[in-house]
PDB file of N, H, CA, C and O in Angstrom:
ATOM      1  N   UNK A   1      -7.247  27.568 -75.877  1.00  0.00           N
ATOM      2  CA  UNK A   1      -7.420  28.170 -74.551  1.00  0.00           C
ATOM      3  C   UNK A   1      -6.244  27.782 -73.660  1.00  0.00           C
ATOM      4  O   UNK A   1      -5.856  26.616 -73.595  1.00  0.00           O
ATOM      5  N   UNK A   2      -5.694  28.760 -72.987  1.00  0.00           N
ATOM      6  H   UNK A   2      -6.009  29.708 -73.039  1.00  0.00           H
ATOM      7  CA  UNK A   2      -4.553  28.518 -72.115  1.00  0.00           C
ATOM      8  C   UNK A   2      -5.031  27.940 -70.792  1.00  0.00           C
ATOM      9  O   UNK A   2      -6.024  28.398 -70.228  1.00  0.00           O
ATOM     10  N   UNK A   3      -4.309  26.914 -70.294  1.00  0.00           N
ATOM     11  H   UNK A   3      -3.502  26.541 -70.752  1.00  0.00           H
ATOM     12  CA  UNK A   3      -4.656  26.327 -69.002  1.00  0.00           C
ATOM     13  C   UNK A   3      -4.262  27.281 -67.888  1.00  0.00           C
ATOM     14  O   UNK A   3      -3.139  27.784 -67.850  1.00  0.00           O
ATOM     15  N   UNK A   4      -5.192  27.521 -66.990  1.00  0.00           N
ATOM     16  H   UNK A   4      -6.104  27.112 -67.021  1.00  0.00           H
ATOM     17  CA  UNK A   4      -4.942  28.377 -65.837  1.00  0.00           C
ATOM     18  C   UNK A   4      -5.112  27.518 -64.594  1.00  0.00           C
ATOM     19  O   UNK A   4      -6.154  26.893 -64.398  1.00  0.00           O
ATOM     20  N   UNK A   5      -4.089  27.490 -63.760  1.00  0.00           N
ATOM     21  H   UNK A   5      -3.242  27.998 -63.918  1.00  0.00           H
ATOM     22  CA  UNK A   5      -4.156  26.696 -62.538  1.00  0.00           C
ATOM     23  C   UNK A   5      -4.870  27.519 -61.465  1.00  0.00           C
ATOM     24  O   UNK A   5      -4.445  28.628 -61.141  1.00  0.00           O
ATOM     25  N   UNK A   6      -5.933  26.984 -60.930  1.00  0.00           N
ATOM     26  H   UNK A   6      -6.278  26.084 -61.193  1.00  0.00           H
ATOM     27  CA  UNK A   6      -6.733  27.695 -59.939  1.00  0.00           C
ATOM     28  C   UNK A   6      -6.409  27.282 -58.511  1.00  0.00           C
ATOM     29  O   UNK A   6      -6.592  28.067 -57.581  1.00  0.00           O
ATOM     30  N   UNK A   7      -5.929  26.054 -58.330  1.00  0.00           N
ATOM     31  H   UNK A   7      -5.781  25.416 -59.086  1.00  0.00           H
ATOM     32  CA  UNK A   7      -5.632  25.524 -57.003  1.00  0.00           C
ATOM     33  C   UNK A   7      -4.221  24.961 -56.971  1.00  0.00           C
ATOM     34  O   UNK A   7      -3.759  24.344 -57.931  1.00  0.00           O
ATOM     35  N   UNK A   8      -3.547  25.182 -55.851  1.00  0.00           N
ATOM     36  H   UNK A   8      -3.922  25.683 -55.071  1.00  0.00           H
ATOM     37  CA  UNK A   8      -2.186  24.681 -55.673  1.00  0.00           C
ATOM     38  C   UNK A   8      -2.111  23.820 -54.429  1.00  0.00           C
ATOM     39  O   UNK A   8      -2.761  24.108 -53.424  1.00  0.00           O
ATOM     40  N   UNK A   9      -1.322  22.769 -54.497  1.00  0.00           N
ATOM     41  H   UNK A   9      -0.795  22.535 -55.314  1.00  0.00           H
ATOM     42  CA  UNK A   9      -1.054  21.932 -53.327  1.00  0.00           C
ATOM     43  C   UNK A   9       0.010  22.625 -52.471  1.00  0.00           C
ATOM     44  O   UNK A   9       0.752  23.479 -52.956  1.00  0.00           O
ATOM     45  N   UNK A  10       0.070  22.247 -51.204  1.00  0.00           N
ATOM     46  H   UNK A  10      -0.533  21.553 -50.810  1.00  0.00           H
ATOM     47  CA  UNK A  10       1.013  22.868 -50.267  1.00  0.00           C
ATOM     48  C   UNK A  10       2.461  22.795 -50.764  1.00  0.00           C
ATOM     49  O   UNK A  10       3.159  23.807 -50.702  1.00  0.00           O
ATOM     50  N   UNK A  11       2.946  21.646 -51.256  1.00  0.00           N
ATOM     51  H   UNK A  11       2.379  20.824 -51.306  1.00  0.00           H
ATOM     52  CA  UNK A  11       4.340  21.620 -51.738  1.00  0.00           C
ATOM     53  C   UNK A  11       4.595  22.581 -52.902  1.00  0.00           C
ATOM     54  O   UNK A  11       5.691  23.128 -53.021  1.00  0.00           O
ATOM     55  N   UNK A  12       3.599  22.788 -53.755  1.00  0.00           N
ATOM     56  H   UNK A  12       2.709  22.343 -53.659  1.00  0.00           H
ATOM     57  CA  UNK A  12       3.742  23.729 -54.864  1.00  0.00           C
ATOM     58  C   UNK A  12       3.858  25.156 -54.351  1.00  0.00           C
ATOM     59  O   UNK A  12       4.661  25.940 -54.857  1.00  0.00           O
ATOM     60  N   UNK A  13       3.063  25.490 -53.357  1.00  0.00           N
ATOM     61  H   UNK A  13       2.411  24.853 -52.946  1.00  0.00           H
ATOM     62  CA  UNK A  13       3.097  26.827 -52.763  1.00  0.00           C
ATOM     63  C   UNK A  13       4.435  27.043 -52.063  1.00  0.00           C
ATOM     64  O   UNK A  13       5.040  28.108 -52.181  1.00  0.00           O
ATOM     65  N   UNK A  14       4.889  26.031 -51.336  1.00  0.00           N
ATOM     66  H   UNK A  14       4.397  25.166 -51.240  1.00  0.00           H
ATOM     67  CA  UNK A  14       6.176  26.144 -50.650  1.00  0.00           C
ATOM     68  C   UNK A  14       7.301  26.401 -51.644  1.00  0.00           C
ATOM     69  O   UNK A  14       8.154  27.257 -51.410  1.00  0.00           O
ATOM     70  N   UNK A  15       7.305  25.670 -52.742  1.00  0.00           N
ATOM     71  H   UNK A  15       6.612  24.975 -52.932  1.00  0.00           H
ATOM     72  CA  UNK A  15       8.339  25.853 -53.759  1.00  0.00           C
ATOM     73  C   UNK A  15       8.242  27.234 -54.404  1.00  0.00           C
ATOM     74  O   UNK A  15       9.259  27.895 -54.617  1.00  0.00           O
ATOM     75  N   UNK A  16       7.030  27.667 -54.712  1.00  0.00           N
ATOM     76  H   UNK A  16       6.204  27.130 -54.538  1.00  0.00           H
ATOM     77  CA  UNK A  16       6.837  28.967 -55.356  1.00  0.00           C
ATOM     78  C   UNK A  16       7.299  30.113 -54.458  1.00  0.00           C
ATOM     79  O   UNK A  16       7.841  31.106 -54.945  1.00  0.00           O
ATOM     80  N   UNK A  17       7.086  29.979 -53.154  1.00  0.00           N
ATOM     81  H   UNK A  17       6.646  29.173 -52.758  1.00  0.00           H
ATOM     82  CA  UNK A  17       7.443  31.039 -52.213  1.00  0.00           C
ATOM     83  C   UNK A  17       8.867  30.902 -51.669  1.00  0.00           C
ATOM     84  O   UNK A  17       9.398  31.825 -51.051  1.00  0.00           O
ATOM     85  N   UNK A  18       9.478  29.730 -51.910  1.00  0.00           N
ATOM     86  H   UNK A  18       9.047  28.981 -52.413  1.00  0.00           H
ATOM     87  CA  UNK A  18      10.828  29.504 -51.403  1.00  0.00           C
ATOM     88  C   UNK A  18      10.869  29.286 -49.904  1.00  0.00           C
ATOM     89  O   UNK A  18      11.836  29.659 -49.240  1.00  0.00           O
ATOM     90  N   UNK A  19       9.811  28.677 -49.369  1.00  0.00           N
ATOM     91  H   UNK A  19       9.026  28.373 -49.909  1.00  0.00           H
ATOM     92  CA  UNK A  19       9.741  28.376 -47.938  1.00  0.00           C
ATOM     93  C   UNK A  19       9.432  26.898 -47.763  1.00  0.00           C
ATOM     94  O   UNK A  19       9.144  26.205 -48.738  1.00  0.00           O
ATOM     95  N   UNK A  20       9.488  26.413 -46.538  1.00  0.00           N
ATOM     96  H   UNK A  20       9.722  26.976 -45.745  1.00  0.00           H
ATOM     97  CA  UNK A  20       9.232  25.002 -46.278  1.00  0.00           C
ATOM     98  C   UNK A  20       7.732  24.705 -46.263  1.00  0.00           C
ATOM     99  O   UNK A  20       6.905  25.600 -46.090  1.00  0.00           O
ATOM    100  N   UNK A  21       7.409  23.440 -46.447  1.00  0.00           N
ATOM    101  H   UNK A  21       8.081  22.713 -46.588  1.00  0.00           H
ATOM    102  CA  UNK A  21       6.007  23.021 -46.346  1.00  0.00           C
ATOM    103  C   UNK A  21       5.481  23.299 -44.949  1.00  0.00           C
ATOM    104  O   UNK A  21       4.331  23.707 -44.785  1.00  0.00           O
ATOM    105  N   UNK A  22       6.323  23.079 -43.936  1.00  0.00           N
ATOM    106  H   UNK A  22       7.257  22.748 -44.069  1.00  0.00           H
ATOM    107  CA  UNK A  22       5.905  23.326 -42.554  1.00  0.00           C
ATOM    108  C   UNK A  22       5.513  24.790 -42.361  1.00  0.00           C
ATOM    109  O   UNK A  22       4.541  25.085 -41.666  1.00  0.00           O
ATOM    110  N   UNK A  23       6.261  25.701 -42.971  1.00  0.00           N
ATOM    111  H   UNK A  23       7.050  25.461 -43.536  1.00  0.00           H
ATOM    112  CA  UNK A  23       5.948  27.133 -42.858  1.00  0.00           C
ATOM    113  C   UNK A  23       4.623  27.451 -43.541  1.00  0.00           C
ATOM    114  O   UNK A  23       3.844  28.261 -43.038  1.00  0.00           O
ATOM    115  N   UNK A  24       4.362  26.815 -44.691  1.00  0.00           N
ATOM    116  H   UNK A  24       4.995  26.157 -45.099  1.00  0.00           H
ATOM    117  CA  UNK A  24       3.077  27.015 -45.374  1.00  0.00           C
ATOM    118  C   UNK A  24       1.942  26.576 -44.453  1.00  0.00           C
ATOM    119  O   UNK A  24       0.938  27.277 -44.324  1.00  0.00           O
ATOM    120  N   UNK A  25       2.099  25.412 -43.812  1.00  0.00           N
ATOM    121  H   UNK A  25       2.915  24.843 -43.917  1.00  0.00           H
ATOM    122  CA  UNK A  25       1.060  24.944 -42.885  1.00  0.00           C
ATOM    123  C   UNK A  25       0.906  25.891 -41.699  1.00  0.00           C
ATOM    124  O   UNK A  25      -0.208  26.086 -41.214  1.00  0.00           O
ATOM    125  N   UNK A  26       2.002  26.484 -41.221  1.00  0.00           N
ATOM    126  H   UNK A  26       2.907  26.326 -41.615  1.00  0.00           H
ATOM    127  CA  UNK A  26       1.914  27.466 -40.133  1.00  0.00           C
ATOM    128  C   UNK A  26       1.120  28.690 -40.583  1.00  0.00           C
ATOM    129  O   UNK A  26       0.284  29.202 -39.838  1.00  0.00           O
ATOM    130  N   UNK A  27       1.381  29.153 -41.797  1.00  0.00           N
ATOM    131  H   UNK A  27       2.060  28.738 -42.402  1.00  0.00           H
ATOM    132  CA  UNK A  27       0.657  30.310 -42.330  1.00  0.00           C
ATOM    133  C   UNK A  27      -0.834  30.007 -42.467  1.00  0.00           C
ATOM    134  O   UNK A  27      -1.675  30.863 -42.191  1.00  0.00           O
ATOM    135  N   UNK A  28      -1.154  28.789 -42.892  1.00  0.00           N
ATOM    136  H   UNK A  28      -0.471  28.094 -43.116  1.00  0.00           H
ATOM    137  CA  UNK A  28      -2.550  28.379 -43.009  1.00  0.00           C
ATOM    138  C   UNK A  28      -3.193  28.320 -41.623  1.00  0.00           C
ATOM    139  O   UNK A  28      -4.296  28.828 -41.420  1.00  0.00           O
ATOM    140  N   UNK A  29      -2.497  27.697 -40.676  1.00  0.00           N
ATOM    141  H   UNK A  29      -1.601  27.284 -40.842  1.00  0.00           H
ATOM    142  CA  UNK A  29      -3.014  27.545 -39.308  1.00  0.00           C
ATOM    143  C   UNK A  29      -3.297  28.896 -38.657  1.00  0.00           C
ATOM    144  O   UNK A  29      -4.278  29.052 -37.931  1.00  0.00           O
ATOM    145  N   UNK A  30      -2.422  29.876 -38.926  1.00  0.00           N
ATOM    146  H   UNK A  30      -1.624  29.750 -39.516  1.00  0.00           H
ATOM    147  CA  UNK A  30      -2.586  31.196 -38.314  1.00  0.00           C
ATOM    148  C   UNK A  30      -3.633  32.050 -39.020  1.00  0.00           C
ATOM    149  O   UNK A  30      -4.035  33.095 -38.509  1.00  0.00           O
ATOM    150  N   UNK A  31      -4.079  31.601 -40.208  1.00  0.00           N
ATOM    151  H   UNK A  31      -3.752  30.752 -40.624  1.00  0.00           H
ATOM    152  CA  UNK A  31      -5.066  32.365 -40.963  1.00  0.00           C
ATOM    153  C   UNK A  31      -4.440  33.401 -41.879  1.00  0.00           C
ATOM    154  O   UNK A  31      -5.154  34.149 -42.545  1.00  0.00           O
ATOM    155  N   UNK A  32      -3.115  33.454 -41.921  1.00  0.00           N
ATOM    156  H   UNK A  32      -2.534  32.846 -41.380  1.00  0.00           H
ATOM    157  CA  UNK A  32      -2.414  34.409 -42.769  1.00  0.00           C
ATOM    158  C   UNK A  32      -2.562  34.048 -44.242  1.00  0.00           C
ATOM    159  O   UNK A  32      -2.658  34.927 -45.099  1.00  0.00           O
ATOM    160  N   UNK A  33      -2.580  32.753 -44.527  1.00  0.00           N
ATOM    161  H   UNK A  33      -2.502  32.039 -43.831  1.00  0.00           H
ATOM    162  CA  UNK A  33      -2.752  32.243 -45.889  1.00  0.00           C
ATOM    163  C   UNK A  33      -4.015  31.398 -45.907  1.00  0.00           C
ATOM    164  O   UNK A  33      -4.097  30.384 -45.214  1.00  0.00           O
ATOM    165  N   UNK A  34      -4.988  31.806 -46.686  1.00  0.00           N
ATOM    166  H   UNK A  34      -4.921  32.630 -47.249  1.00  0.00           H
ATOM    167  CA  UNK A  34      -6.261  31.080 -46.752  1.00  0.00           C
ATOM    168  C   UNK A  34      -6.102  29.815 -47.579  1.00  0.00           C
ATOM    169  O   UNK A  34      -5.300  29.762 -48.512  1.00  0.00           O
ATOM    170  N   UNK A  35      -6.871  28.804 -47.225  1.00  0.00           N
ATOM    171  H   UNK A  35      -7.522  28.847 -46.468  1.00  0.00           H
ATOM    172  CA  UNK A  35      -6.836  27.545 -47.967  1.00  0.00           C
ATOM    173  C   UNK A  35      -8.231  26.924 -47.958  1.00  0.00           C
ATOM    174  O   UNK A  35      -9.122  27.346 -47.221  1.00  0.00           O
ATOM    175  N   UNK A  36      -8.383  25.920 -48.794  1.00  0.00           N
ATOM    176  H   UNK A  36      -7.659  25.577 -49.392  1.00  0.00           H
ATOM    177  CA  UNK A  36      -9.627  25.158 -48.845  1.00  0.00           C
ATOM    178  C   UNK A  36      -9.275  23.683 -48.709  1.00  0.00           C
ATOM    179  O   UNK A  36      -8.148  23.270 -48.979  1.00  0.00           O
ATOM    180  N   UNK A  37     -10.240  22.917 -48.295  1.00  0.00           N
ATOM    181  H   UNK A  37     -11.156  23.253 -48.076  1.00  0.00           H
ATOM    182  CA  UNK A  37     -10.029  21.476 -48.179  1.00  0.00           C
ATOM    183  C   UNK A  37     -11.029  20.779 -49.084  1.00  0.00           C
ATOM    184  O   UNK A  37     -12.236  20.999 -48.988  1.00  0.00           O
ATOM    185  N   UNK A  38     -10.512  19.941 -49.957  1.00  0.00           N
ATOM    186  H   UNK A  38      -9.531  19.762 -50.036  1.00  0.00           H
ATOM    187  CA  UNK A  38     -11.346  19.128 -50.833  1.00  0.00           C
ATOM    188  C   UNK A  38     -11.001  17.682 -50.528  1.00  0.00           C
ATOM    189  O   UNK A  38      -9.881  17.231 -50.765  1.00  0.00           O
ATOM    190  N   UNK A  39     -11.967  16.973 -50.006  1.00  0.00           N
ATOM    191  H   UNK A  39     -12.878  17.339 -49.813  1.00  0.00           H
ATOM    192  CA  UNK A  39     -11.741  15.624 -49.480  1.00  0.00           C
ATOM    193  C   UNK A  39     -10.622  15.707 -48.448  1.00  0.00           C
ATOM    194  O   UNK A  39     -10.766  16.410 -47.448  1.00  0.00           O
ATOM    195  N   UNK A  40      -9.521  15.014 -48.665  1.00  0.00           N
ATOM    196  H   UNK A  40      -9.404  14.444 -49.477  1.00  0.00           H
ATOM    197  CA  UNK A  40      -8.428  15.056 -47.684  1.00  0.00           C
ATOM    198  C   UNK A  40      -7.287  15.961 -48.126  1.00  0.00           C
ATOM    199  O   UNK A  40      -6.244  15.997 -47.473  1.00  0.00           O
ATOM    200  N   UNK A  41      -7.463  16.690 -49.219  1.00  0.00           N
ATOM    201  H   UNK A  41      -8.310  16.660 -49.750  1.00  0.00           H
ATOM    202  CA  UNK A  41      -6.406  17.545 -49.753  1.00  0.00           C
ATOM    203  C   UNK A  41      -6.559  18.989 -49.294  1.00  0.00           C
ATOM    204  O   UNK A  41      -7.642  19.565 -49.391  1.00  0.00           O
ATOM    205  N   UNK A  42      -5.479  19.569 -48.797  1.00  0.00           N
ATOM    206  H   UNK A  42      -4.599  19.101 -48.718  1.00  0.00           H
ATOM    207  CA  UNK A  42      -5.443  20.980 -48.431  1.00  0.00           C
ATOM    208  C   UNK A  42      -4.900  21.729 -49.643  1.00  0.00           C
ATOM    209  O   UNK A  42      -3.796  21.445 -50.108  1.00  0.00           O
ATOM    210  N   UNK A  43      -5.673  22.682 -50.154  1.00  0.00           N
ATOM    211  H   UNK A  43      -6.570  22.913 -49.777  1.00  0.00           H
ATOM    212  CA  UNK A  43      -5.317  23.401 -51.373  1.00  0.00           C
ATOM    213  C   UNK A  43      -5.392  24.904 -51.144  1.00  0.00           C
ATOM    214  O   UNK A  43      -6.161  25.389 -50.314  1.00  0.00           O
ATOM    215  N   UNK A  44      -4.573  25.627 -51.902  1.00  0.00           N
ATOM    216  H   UNK A  44      -3.948  25.233 -52.576  1.00  0.00           H
ATOM    217  CA  UNK A  44      -4.567  27.083 -51.825  1.00  0.00           C
ATOM    218  C   UNK A  44      -5.030  27.627 -53.167  1.00  0.00           C
ATOM    219  O   UNK A  44      -4.470  27.293 -54.210  1.00  0.00           O
ATOM    220  N   UNK A  45      -6.054  28.464 -53.131  1.00  0.00           N
ATOM    221  H   UNK A  45      -6.509  28.736 -52.283  1.00  0.00           H
ATOM    222  CA  UNK A  45      -6.548  29.070 -54.368  1.00  0.00           C
ATOM    223  C   UNK A  45      -5.517  30.061 -54.880  1.00  0.00           C
ATOM    224  O   UNK A  45      -4.847  30.728 -54.091  1.00  0.00           O
ATOM    225  N   UNK A  46      -5.386  30.160 -56.190  1.00  0.00           N
ATOM    226  H   UNK A  46      -5.929  29.618 -56.831  1.00  0.00           H
ATOM    227  CA  UNK A  46      -4.399  31.075 -56.771  1.00  0.00           C
ATOM    228  C   UNK A  46      -4.666  32.510 -56.334  1.00  0.00           C
ATOM    229  O   UNK A  46      -3.725  33.263 -56.083  1.00  0.00           O
ATOM    230  N   UNK A  47      -5.925  32.895 -56.242  1.00  0.00           N
ATOM    231  H   UNK A  47      -6.690  32.283 -56.446  1.00  0.00           H
ATOM    232  CA  UNK A  47      -6.267  34.255 -55.823  1.00  0.00           C
ATOM    233  C   UNK A  47      -5.808  34.511 -54.384  1.00  0.00           C
ATOM    234  O   UNK A  47      -5.369  35.617 -54.067  1.00  0.00           O
ATOM    235  N   UNK A  48      -5.903  33.506 -53.512  1.00  0.00           N
ATOM    236  H   UNK A  48      -6.260  32.608 -53.769  1.00  0.00           H
ATOM    237  CA  UNK A  48      -5.453  33.671 -52.127  1.00  0.00           C
ATOM    238  C   UNK A  48      -3.936  33.742 -52.044  1.00  0.00           C
ATOM    239  O   UNK A  48      -3.392  34.472 -51.216  1.00  0.00           O
ATOM    240  N   UNK A  49      -3.253  32.993 -52.892  1.00  0.00           N
ATOM    241  H   UNK A  49      -3.695  32.400 -53.565  1.00  0.00           H
ATOM    242  CA  UNK A  49      -1.789  33.055 -52.936  1.00  0.00           C
ATOM    243  C   UNK A  49      -1.334  34.438 -53.398  1.00  0.00           C
ATOM    244  O   UNK A  49      -0.417  35.015 -52.812  1.00  0.00           O
ATOM    245  N   UNK A  50      -1.963  34.970 -54.436  1.00  0.00           N
ATOM    246  H   UNK A  50      -2.707  34.502 -54.911  1.00  0.00           H
ATOM    247  CA  UNK A  50      -1.606  36.293 -54.939  1.00  0.00           C
ATOM    248  C   UNK A  50      -1.886  37.382 -53.895  1.00  0.00           C
ATOM    249  O   UNK A  50      -1.112  38.327 -53.746  1.00  0.00           O
ATOM    250  N   UNK A  51      -2.993  37.235 -53.185  1.00  0.00           N
ATOM    251  H   UNK A  51      -3.623  36.467 -53.307  1.00  0.00           H
ATOM    252  CA  UNK A  51      -3.343  38.205 -52.135  1.00  0.00           C
ATOM    253  C   UNK A  51      -2.317  38.163 -50.998  1.00  0.00           C
ATOM    254  O   UNK A  51      -1.922  39.202 -50.470  1.00  0.00           O
ATOM    255  N   UNK A  52      -1.893  36.952 -50.630  1.00  0.00           N
ATOM    256  H   UNK A  52      -2.214  36.108 -51.059  1.00  0.00           H
ATOM    257  CA  UNK A  52      -0.899  36.794 -49.590  1.00  0.00           C
ATOM    258  C   UNK A  52       0.394  37.510 -49.976  1.00  0.00           C
ATOM    259  O   UNK A  52       0.965  38.249 -49.174  1.00  0.00           O
ATOM    260  N   UNK A  53       0.852  37.288 -51.208  1.00  0.00           N
ATOM    261  H   UNK A  53       0.389  36.688 -51.860  1.00  0.00           H
ATOM    262  CA  UNK A  53       2.095  37.918 -51.676  1.00  0.00           C
ATOM    263  C   UNK A  53       1.933  39.444 -51.749  1.00  0.00           C
ATOM    264  O   UNK A  53       2.854  40.179 -51.392  1.00  0.00           O
ATOM    265  N   UNK A  54       0.794  39.913 -52.198  1.00  0.00           N
ATOM    266  H   UNK A  54       0.046  39.316 -52.488  1.00  0.00           H
ATOM    267  CA  UNK A  54       0.566  41.364 -52.263  1.00  0.00           C
ATOM    268  C   UNK A  54       0.597  41.974 -50.861  1.00  0.00           C
ATOM    269  O   UNK A  54       1.129  43.068 -50.671  1.00  0.00           O
ATOM    270  N   UNK A  55       0.037  41.278 -49.893  1.00  0.00           N
ATOM    271  H   UNK A  55      -0.395  40.389 -50.048  1.00  0.00           H
ATOM    272  CA  UNK A  55       0.013  41.776 -48.520  1.00  0.00           C
ATOM    273  C   UNK A  55       1.410  41.823 -47.890  1.00  0.00           C
ATOM    274  O   UNK A  55       1.648  42.603 -46.968  1.00  0.00           O
ATOM    275  N   UNK A  56       2.328  40.993 -48.386  1.00  0.00           N
ATOM    276  H   UNK A  56       2.135  40.359 -49.135  1.00  0.00           H
ATOM    277  CA  UNK A  56       3.701  41.026 -47.874  1.00  0.00           C
ATOM    278  C   UNK A  56       4.332  42.385 -48.133  1.00  0.00           C
ATOM    279  O   UNK A  56       5.040  42.918 -47.279  1.00  0.00           O
ATOM    280  N   UNK A  57       4.079  42.942 -49.302  1.00  0.00           N
ATOM    281  H   UNK A  57       3.504  42.509 -49.996  1.00  0.00           H
ATOM    282  CA  UNK A  57       4.623  44.249 -49.631  1.00  0.00           C
ATOM    283  C   UNK A  57       4.018  45.353 -48.794  1.00  0.00           C
ATOM    284  O   UNK A  57       4.699  46.312 -48.432  1.00  0.00           O
ATOM    285  N   UNK A  58       2.737  45.218 -48.486  1.00  0.00           N
ATOM    286  H   UNK A  58       2.184  44.438 -48.780  1.00  0.00           H
ATOM    287  CA  UNK A  58       2.052  46.229 -47.677  1.00  0.00           C
ATOM    288  C   UNK A  58       2.530  46.204 -46.233  1.00  0.00           C
ATOM    289  O   UNK A  58       2.554  47.237 -45.565  1.00  0.00           O
ATOM    290  N   UNK A  59       2.913  45.018 -45.750  1.00  0.00           N
ATOM    291  H   UNK A  59       2.893  44.179 -46.293  1.00  0.00           H
ATOM    292  CA  UNK A  59       3.347  44.881 -44.362  1.00  0.00           C
ATOM    293  C   UNK A  59       4.780  45.369 -44.158  1.00  0.00           C
ATOM    294  O   UNK A  59       5.188  45.660 -43.034  1.00  0.00           O
ATOM    295  N   UNK A  60       5.531  45.456 -45.238  1.00  0.00           N
ATOM    296  H   UNK A  60       5.200  45.220 -46.151  1.00  0.00           H
ATOM    297  CA  UNK A  60       6.950  45.840 -45.113  1.00  0.00           C
ATOM    298  C   UNK A  60       7.130  47.273 -44.934  1.00  0.00           C
ATOM    299  O   UNK A  60       8.261  47.743 -44.816  1.00  0.00           O
TER     300      UNK A  60
END
């Protein structure tokens, strides 16, 4: 069975998108990028990351 990553940490999302961690937190704060909190960790679900990227094309 292939491992599928379901949750990403903010630095991983920043690297994947080619933006800063601060920008990822701004997107989360504004509600543009959905996230979840587990204990003290802020995580982004893979489905929410894919939706965010898909919406970028629609907004252009």
